[in-house]
C-alpha positions in Angstrom: 44.4 151.0 126.8 47.3 148.7 127.7 48.1 147.7 131.2 51.5 148.8 132.6 53.0 145.2 132.3 51.8 145.0 128.6 53.2 148.4 127.8 56.6 147.3 129.1 56.7 144.9 126.2 56.0 147.6 123.6 59.7 148.0 122.5 59.9 144.3 121.7 56.6 144.4 119.9 57.8 147.2 117.7 61.1 145.5 117.0 59.4 142.7 115.1 61.2 142.0 111.9 64.7 143.1 113.2 67.6 140.6 113.0 69.5 140.7 116.4 72.2 138.4 115.1 74.2 141.4 113.8 75.5 139.2 111.0 77.3 136.9 113.3 77.7 133.2 112.3 78.3 131.1 115.4 80.1 127.8 115.0 78.9 124.8 116.9 81.3 123.8 119.7 81.9 120.3 118.2 81.3 118.4 115.0 78.3 116.1 114.9 79.5 112.8 116.2 78.1 109.3 116.2 78.0 108.9 119.9 75.9 112.1 120.3 73.4 110.8 117.7 73.2 107.5 119.5 72.5 109.2 122.8 69.8 111.3 121.1 67.9 108.3 119.8 68.2 106.2 123.0 65.4 107.9 125.0 63.3 107.9 121.9 63.9 104.2 121.2 64.2 105.3 117.5 65.7 102.2 115.8 66.1 103.6 112.3 69.4 102.2 111.0 70.1 105.5 109.2 71.1 107.0 112.6 73.2 104.2 114.0 74.5 101.9 111.2 77.1 103.3 108.8 76.6 100.5 106.3 72.8 101.0 106.2 73.3 104.7 105.8 75.8 104.1 103.0 73.3 101.9 101.2 70.9 104.9 101.1 73.7 107.1 99.6 75.0 108.8 102.8 78.7 109.2 103.7 78.0 108.5 107.4 75.1 108.0 109.8 72.5 110.8 109.6 71.5 113.0 112.5 67.7 113.0 113.2 66.2 116.2 111.9 64.9 117.1 115.4 68.4 116.9 116.8 70.0 119.4 114.4 69.4 122.5 116.5 70.8 120.8 119.6 74.2 120.4 117.9 74.5 124.2 117.6 74.0 125.0 121.3 77.0 126.8 122.9 78.8 125.0 125.7 77.8 125.7 129.3 81.4 126.2 130.3 84.8 126.3 128.5 88.3 126.5 129.7 89.0 130.1 130.8 85.4 130.9 131.8 84.6 131.9 135.3 82.9 129.3 137.6 79.5 128.1 136.5 78.4 126.6 139.8 79.0 128.9 142.8 76.4 127.6 145.3 75.8 124.2 147.0 72.1 125.1 147.5 70.0 122.1 146.4 68.2 124.1 143.6 71.0 126.5 142.8 71.0 127.3 139.1 74.2 127.8 136.9 75.5 131.4 136.7 74.7 131.5 133.0 73.2 129.3 130.4 72.8 129.3 126.6 69.3 127.7 126.9 67.3 130.6 128.2 65.5 133.2 126.1 67.4 135.5 123.8 68.0 138.9 125.6 67.9 142.1 123.5 67.8 144.7 126.2 64.3 145.8 125.0 62.3 143.3 127.1 61.2 143.9 130.7 62.7 141.7 133.4 61.1 138.2 133.8 61.5 135.3 136.2 60.8 132.3 134.1 60.7 130.9 130.5 59.6 127.8 128.6 59.4 126.9 125.0 55.9 126.7 123.4 56.2 126.1 119.7 58.8 125.0 117.1 58.8 124.7 113.4 61.5 123.9 110.8 62.3 123.4 107.2 65.0 120.8 106.5 67.0 121.4 103.3 69.6 118.7 103.5 70.9 115.8 105.6 73.4 116.3 108.4 75.9 113.6 108.7 78.3 112.6 111.5 81.5 114.6 111.1 79.8 117.8 109.9 80.4 121.1 111.8 77.3 123.2 112.0 76.9 126.9 112.3 73.9 129.1 113.4 73.2 132.3 111.6 70.7 135.0 112.1 68.4 135.8 115.0 65.3 137.5 113.6 62.6 138.6 115.9 59.3 137.5 114.2 56.8 138.5 116.7 56.2 139.5 120.4 52.7 139.0 121.8 52.2 140.0 125.4 49.7 137.8 127.2 48.6 136.9 130.7 48.3 133.1 131.4 47.6 131.0 134.4 51.3 130.9 135.3 51.9 134.6 135.0 52.2 137.7 132.9 54.6 137.9 130.0 55.0 137.5 126.2 55.2 134.9 123.6 58.3 135.7 121.6 59.1 134.1 118.2 62.5 133.9 116.6 63.9 132.6 113.3 67.4 131.4 112.6 69.4 129.3 110.0 71.6 126.3 110.5 74.4 126.0 108.0 77.2 123.4 107.4 80.9 124.3 107.2 80.5 125.2 103.5 77.9 127.8 104.3 75.0 125.8 102.8 71.8 126.1 104.7 70.7 122.7 106.0 67.7 123.9 108.1 65.7 127.0 109.0 64.2 127.0 112.5 61.4 129.1 114.0 60.8 128.9 117.8 58.4 130.5 120.2 58.9 130.8 124.0 56.9 132.3 126.8 58.9 134.7 129.0 57.0 135.7 132.1 56.9 136.9 135.7 55.5 134.0 137.6 52.2 134.4 139.4 51.9 134.0 143.2 55.2 132.2 143.6 54.9 132.6 147.3 51.7 130.4 147.2 51.8 126.6 147.2 51.3 125.2 143.7 47.9 124.1 142.7 47.5 120.3 142.4 47.4 118.9 139.0 43.9 118.3 137.6 42.9 114.7 137.9 42.0 113.1 134.6 41.2 109.5 133.6 44.2 107.4 132.6 45.2 107.4 129.0 44.4 104.2 127.2 47.8 102.7 126.1 48.1 101.4 122.6 49.1 97.8 122.2 52.7 97.0 121.8 53.6 97.7 118.1 55.3 95.1 115.9 59.0 95.6 115.3 59.7 97.9 112.3 60.9 96.2 109.2 63.6 98.7 108.0 64.3 96.6 104.9 60.8 97.5 103.6 60.5 100.9 101.9 57.1 102.6 101.6 56.4 104.2 98.2 54.4 107.2 97.4 52.1 105.1 95.1 50.8 103.0 98.0 49.9 106.1 100.2 46.3 107.3 100.4 44.7 110.3 102.1 43.4 109.1 105.4 46.2 106.5 106.1 47.0 106.4 109.8 50.5 106.6 111.4 51.2 105.2 114.9 50.2 105.1 117.6 53.6 105.3 119.3 53.6 105.5 123.1 56.3 107.3 125.2 55.9 106.7 129.0 57.6 109.5 130.9 59.3 108.3 134.1 61.9 110.6 135.7 64.7 108.4 134.3 63.6 109.0 130.8 63.2 112.8 131.3 66.8 112.9 132.6 68.1 110.9 129.6 66.2 113.3 127.3 67.6 116.4 129.0 71.1 115.1 128.6 70.6 114.0 125.0 69.2 117.4 123.9 71.5 119.4 126.2 68.5 121.1 127.7 69.4 121.1 131.3 66.8 123.6 132.4 65.6 122.4 135.9 62.0 122.5 134.8 62.7 119.2 133.0 64.2 117.2 135.9 63.4 118.9 139.2 59.8 118.7 140.4 60.0 121.3 143.0 61.6 123.8 140.7 59.1 123.2 138.0 56.2 123.6 140.4 57.6 126.9 141.6 57.4 128.2 138.0 53.7 127.4 137.9 53.9 124.0 136.1 52.2 121.0 137.7 55.5 118.9 137.7 58.7 118.4 135.8 57.9 118.0 132.1 59.4 116.9 128.8 61.3 119.5 126.8 60.2 120.6 123.4 63.0 119.0 121.4 62.3 115.6 122.9 58.6 116.0 122.1 59.3 117.1 118.5 61.6 114.0 118.2 58.7 111.8 119.2 56.9 113.0 116.0 60.0 112.3 114.0 60.2 108.7 115.3 56.5 108.1 114.4 57.0 109.6 110.9 60.4 107.8 110.3 59.0 104.4 111.1 56.3 105.0 108.6 58.3 106.5 105.7 61.3 104.2 106.0 64.9 104.9 105.3 64.4 106.2 101.8 61.9 108.9 102.7 62.9 112.4 103.6 61.4 114.6 106.2 61.2 118.1 104.7 59.4 120.3 107.3 57.6 120.4 110.6 54.9 123.0 110.9 52.4 123.9 113.6 54.3 122.1 116.4 52.6 123.9 119.2 52.4 123.0 123.0 48.8 122.8 124.2 49.7 121.5 127.7 52.6 120.2 129.8 53.7 116.6 129.3 54.7 115.9 132.9 56.5 113.1 134.6 54.1 110.1 135.0 52.3 110.9 131.7 52.4 108.7 128.7 52.6 110.6 125.4 51.0 108.9 122.5 51.8 110.2 119.0 49.5 109.7 116.1 49.3 110.9 112.5 46.9 111.0 109.5 47.8 111.5 105.8 46.1 114.7 104.8 47.4 115.3 101.3 49.7 113.9 98.6 51.0 115.6 95.5 53.8 115.8 92.9 55.9 119.0 92.8 58.8 119.5 90.4 59.2 115.7 90.1 59.2 115.0 93.8 56.4 113.0 95.5 55.2 114.8 98.6 52.9 113.8 101.5 51.5 116.0 104.2 50.8 114.3 107.5 48.7 115.9 110.3 50.4 114.9 113.6 49.3 115.2 117.2 50.5 114.1 120.7 48.1 113.1 123.4 48.4 112.5 127.1 45.8 111.8 129.9 44.5 115.3 129.6 43.9 115.2 125.8 45.9 116.7 122.9 49.1 118.1 124.4 51.0 119.0 121.2 49.6 120.1 117.8 47.9 119.3 115.7 50.7 120.2 113.3 51.9 119.1 109.9 55.0 117.1 108.9 55.8 117.2 105.1 57.8 114.4 103.6 58.9 113.1 100.2 58.8 109.4 99.3 60.3 107.4 96.5 
């Protein structure tokens, strides 16, 4: 027998499989531009010339610099405010939130009221490069699943959605699947529990600079080959840069008091930034001539909070030839001082 709070989610559970996009194709507010790509790679310290050097991209057959695959969804986010809209900020209170945001969970009218939300899982299939100057569109909003669950932060549901990203010609360049946890926070009137103490993470040694003139070939890859480690220390400054670069201005990512009030131990890195960490690790390994084809199983296991260092590692799990293309599957994970914080998941790539 379901509890009352679980039963309140029944309409959403039963709606799984329905597309709430109503056939709408939503154009991105702006074309992808070089400056936005530069700002995206800055907090990642992703030095791949494909993303910042027009000549290097042209040498690989691209008409302009290429957007990192983990940035594609951020270019389709609707603006927070546009001319003609009512005011967005109506209170001078220190922690006042904007009157509306495109970054929260999709509301259908079927779900019960909730107080908080955070992303927990992302997956994507990448079907073509996105170059500077392209205008992206988002289509579809299919509810994949709704799973009510009580966690240590409250009672709510893990809700999974699927959508497509298209270019201005209508060609699909990516398919995205994302899961978020919408919940009513537990005991918000109580002081937050202190973060569990854990031994410090052993930092990897400083890696050698990447030689982007060298291209890894499929023939030289073997199952068991290791990627990384790549370390990402998380001071406040970097979290703020990442929030701006990904346009994820949710206060849980830059306001410690607000994050703690939601049940988190502190402000923490957002899911797009964390996924982009995997991309940097993979890109440095596959070189400019490799192609990232999909990211699967990217699942949050714990918060990556300010003061943590996230270390990304990968291991080649499989290699095969399919329809003339040379594929490699890499098992990826992120670790912090508490253990594995993201994954393990799989990134599939093709190599020359």
